[in-house]
N, C-alpha and C positions, 0 to 999 in steps of 0.2 A: 504494500500500500504506500502511496506517495503522500508525503506530508504537505498539507496545504498551508502556504504562508499566511500569517496573520494579516487581515485586511485593515486598511486605515479606518480609524474611527471618524465618524462624521459629527458635525454640529451645525446648528443654524446660526447664521450671522447676518446682520444687515449688509446689503450689497455695497453700500459706501465704505463700510469697514473692510470688506473683501478687497475693494479696489486699493485701499490704503495699505494693505498688508504687504510686507516686504517680498513675500514669495510671488504675489501677483505682479508687483512692480518689476521684479527680476525677470519673470517670464515675458512680460511686455517689452522690457528693454532688450532682452536677448533676441527676440524676433526682430525688433526695429534695427538692431545692429548686425543682423544677418547670422547670428550664432545658431548652431544646431541645438536641439533640446538636450538638456542635461538630466535625463530621466534616471541616471545611475548616481546622481549626486545625493548622498544621504542627508546633507544639510537641508536641501530643498524639501525633502519629504519627512522631516521630523515633525512631530505633532500633527500629523494628518493633513499637511498642507500641499499634498500632491495636486489635488484638484484646483486649489487656489493658483498654483504655479501654471497649470495648464489653462485655466481661464484667462490668465494674463496673456499667455501666448495666443490663444484664440482671439481675444479682443484686439491684440496688436495687428492681427491679420484682417479683421473685419472693419476696424476703425479707419477713418481717413488718415492717410500717411502724415498729414500736416497737423493732426490733432495731438497736442501734448497731453500726457497723463497728469503731469504736475506742472503748475504754472511756474515758469522759470524765475520770474521776479519775486514771487511770493513764497514759493516752496510749498504751496497748498495744492490740494487736488483741484484739477480743472473741473468745475461743475458740469460743463458740457460733456466731458468724458464720462463722468459718473452717470449722468442721465442717459447717455448713449449705451453704456454698459447695461444699465437697468433695462432699457428698451430691448436690447439683444437677448437678455435672459428671459424677459417676459414674453417675447415673441418666439422663444425656442431656438434662436440662432446660436446661443451658447447654452449648453445643457446644464441642468441643476444637479 
């Protein structure tokens, strides 16, 4: 019999908190910079954040290329990016 690896635990979080999460921002930044996915990086997947990282990658592909995730002058989340992410999730473009 083959051992089944432990699955990541899930939890509910507001979508704006997901966008602000470091794993989401890392996934987003890696796509925008042309990096390949780092699915074998244990740091990204600690604390069940694999989905958050992948959502950031998906959002970077779907969002307009000139839309910043974080406002450069303020260091705050771009409200337009947050609303667009929520829209993609609610429409099923990004899976929950």
